[in-house]
N, C-alpha and C positions, 0 to 999 in steps of 0.2 A: 452461387457466390458471384459477386461482381467486384471488379477491380476497385481498390481505394483510389479516390480522386482527391487526395489531400493537397493543399497548397504547400509548396516547398519554398522556403525562404533562404536565400544564399547571401553571403557577405564575403568581401575580400578585405574587410577592415577589422583589425583585432579589437578595437574599442567598441565596435558594434556587436561583436560575438557574445560578450557577457550579457548585453541587453537582450539578445535573441534567445539565449539559454534561459534567462530569467522569465521572459514572456511565455516560454513553453513549459518551464519547470519551476525552479525556485532560484533565489539569488545565489550565485556561485562566483568564486574567484578562479581565474584561469591564468595559467602560466604557460605560454607557448614556448616550446623548446628551441626552435630555430628562428633565426632572423630571415628576412626576405619575404617572399610572397606568402600571403596567408589566404586560406580558403576554408569555408565552413558552410554547412547547410543543415537545416532542420525542417522536417515535415511532420505534421501531426494530423490525426483524425480522431474522432470519438466513436466508441461503441458504448452507448449508454453513458455511464459516468467514468468509463475506462478510457484514458487517453493513450493512444497507440502512436508512437513516434519513431522516426528514423533519424539518426544523427550521423553526420560524416564530417571529418575535419582532419587537420594535420596533427603531428605529435604535440602533446600537451599534458599538463597536470591540471585536474579540476578539483577544487576544494570547497567544501561546505564547512565554514568555520563557526565558532560560537557567536562571533559578532554578527554573522549573516543570519543566524537563526532568528534574531530579534526583528528582522525585516519582514518576515513572512508569518502570517497568522495561521495559514492552512497547514494541515498535517497530511502527508502522503506516504504510502508504501509504494516502492518502485521495484520492478524487476528489470535488470539490464542484461541483454544477451549480445554477445560479440558475434558479429557477422563477418567481419574482416579485420585483420590485424591482431594485436595482443593487448591485454589489459591486466592491471592489478587494481584491486579495490580493498579499502580498509575501513572498518567501522566496528565499534564496540569491542576492540581488542582482537578482532579477527582480520585476517588478510587472505584474499583469494587471488589466485593466478588463473587467468582465463584465456583460452584459445577459441577459435571460431566454433560456435555452437554452444559453448558453455555460458552459464548465466548465474546471477546471484540475486538475492533479495536484500534490500536495504531501506532505510527510512530517512525522510528529509528533516525530521525534528531533532536529529542528533548529528554531530559532525561526521563527515566522511571525506575520503580522499581517493581520487581515481588517477592512475597513471595510464595514459592511452598512447599506444604506439602503432604505427603502420608496419606492414611487412617490408622486408628489403625489396627495393625496386618499385614499391607502390607509394604514391604520395599520401594516401588516406587510410584511416581506420574507419570502420562502419559499425554502428550499434543499433539495436532495436531496444526501445525503452517503453515500459508499460507502467502507467501511473494510476493508482487507485486512491481515492480519498481514504485516509487511514481508518476512519470509523466504519467503512464497509468491509473491512477484512477481519475475520473472526480469529485473530491471534491476540493473546494478551501481550502487554508490553514486555513482560519477562520472557515469554516464549519467543517473541520477535528478536529480542536482544541476543538470544542464543543462536538464532538462525542467520542473522545478517552477515553478509560478506563471507559466506562459506561456499566454495565452488560447487555448483551443480553441473554434473557432467552431461554435455549435450551429445555425446557419441554413442551412448548405449543405455539400456535399461529404461526404467520408467521416466527418468529425467531426460533421456534422449527423445522419448515420445513427446514429452511436454515441450522440449526445445523446438521440435519440428512444428508442433501446433502453434506455438507463439510466432515462429518465423512466418508461417502461412498467414497468420492473422495480420502481420504487418503488410503482406503483399496483397491480401484479399480481405474484403470486408463483407460479412453476411448481409444479404439483401433482405432485411427483416424489419418488423415494426419497431417503434421506439421502445415499447414495453418489452418486446422480446430482447432487444439490445441490452436493456437494463438487467434483465434476468441472466443473460449470458455473461455480462460483465461480472455479476456476482458469482456465477458458477466457476468462471475461470479463476477468480480470486480465491475461492475456496479450494480449487484444485492445486493452485500454487502453494497455498498454506499447508495443505495436506501432504503433498509430495515432499516439500522442504522439511516438514516435521518428520516424515518417515525416514528420509535419507540422513538428516542431521538432527535426529530427535533426541529424546530425553531418556537415556538409559540408566542403568543402575549406578553409573559413576556420577550422576548429577548430585550436587551438594544438597544438604538438607533444606537450606533456605529456598532454593529454586523449587524443590519438590513440594514444600509447603505452599509456596505461591501458586503452583499449578493446582493443588487441591482446593485452594481458596477460590481461584477463578472458576474451577469446575462447579463448586458449590454455588457461587453467584449465578452462573449460567442456568443451573437446575432450579433456582428459586426466584427467578426474575418475576414470575407471576404473582408472588406474594407481596402485597402492598406494604407489609410490615418488615420486609427485608431492609436491614440497616447495618452500618458498621458494627454496632454492638452485637447484633445477632450473628454476624459473620465471625466476629472474634470469639464469642461464646462457643460456637460450633467447632472451633479449632483450638480451643483451650489456650488462647493467648489473650493478653489485655488489649483493649481498644487502642491504647497508645502505641503498643508494639505493632499492631496491625497497621495503623496509620503510618508509622515510620517505614514499614516495608514498602508501602505504596509511594510514599514521599520520595523514596530513592529513585522512582521512575517519573517523578514530576506529576503525580496524580494523587487524588484522594479516593478513598473507597466509594464515596457517594458519587463521584464523577464516573467511575467505572460502571457502577450499577446503572446510572442514568444513560450512559452511552450505549450499553448493551441493550437496555430496554428500547431505546429509540431505534436501534438497528433491527431488533426483532419486529418492531412495528413497521418499519420501512419495508422489510421483506414481506410481511403479510400484505401490505398494500400492493405488492407485485404478484402474489401467488394466488392460486385457486383457493387455498385455505382461507385467505382473507377476502376473497372476491365478493362475497355477498354480505360480509359482516359490516356493520356500521363502524364509523371511526371510534365511537364510544366503546363498542365491543372490543375492538382491536386494542385500544389503549388500556382498557381494564384487564384484558387478557395478559398483558405484560407488566402489570403492577402500577400503572398510573391510575389515580383516583379522580382526576379532574381533567376534562377534555380541553379546557382553555390552557391549562398548564402544559399539557402534552403538545398542543398545537404550537404554542410559543417556543417550546424547547425544540420541536421538530424544525421549525423555520430557522432557528438560530444555527442548527447544525447543517441542514441540507439546503438552506437558501430559498425554500418555498414552503407553502402550506401542505399539510397532508392531503387535503382535498385536491389541490392542483397537482400534486405528485401522482396521485392515483389516476387522475384524468389523463395526465401525460402518458402514464404507463399503458392505459387502455386505448390510447389513440391509435 
């Protein structure tokens, strides 16, 4: 392991702080609690597509409003871990109270609210923030909405293990190839999703609507390789009308076809990184996950990941 040598950006101007947070994350409103001297700092580094950031500042509220959602086209899933001070976070009707070591999952495509406070006698709070492109995380939108802003205890159990690992990741960065970094970013994202689901998962008390959505997402994941997978097929398999199915997904701002395409692209992306896809041609990979046309696949891949499948594979192998 080698120490992270990320650039830290400091500001003593409140009006610059919003711009600094936007540059590292997304557009946010900030309400600083006290008058007088202001201070804030953000430092970020990348591990593959995972942005690892440290944030320090004075007492304030941070909001992601509906109006600000329209300013950012990218979708992210974030994990925020309190290193010093105290915090509360709210999203999707949930509210978490956090002490040092505790962390939460939340998303940038829906409104959220953070209350950030320093400890008595200390001028600052300190956070570690981990940011993944949303499409790289294998959680359905309905699953994510059930997990956001629920406290994950950093003091004990499996969540304590994950808290320590994330804290170490902020302090030290693996000295590995870019391809290795991409794979580790994926594995950490999967680990976060798995542990959050296990701790605040979906038990018998879950309502029927959420249970049906989970079944539908499982069905889609298991049939991605079928080029004939369609909203009609999904609806028939679950004894609902296509219109009813589309309404269920529209409540999350998606269509069934969009979910199918995103999951297919993500499976292809992961095959470009793994041994399983190592010797396969691009055509073989895209056909494996339900695409019937290489050109269509390549255009869709570039739209989502900002580069061609060929360039992405070359970068991973470098």
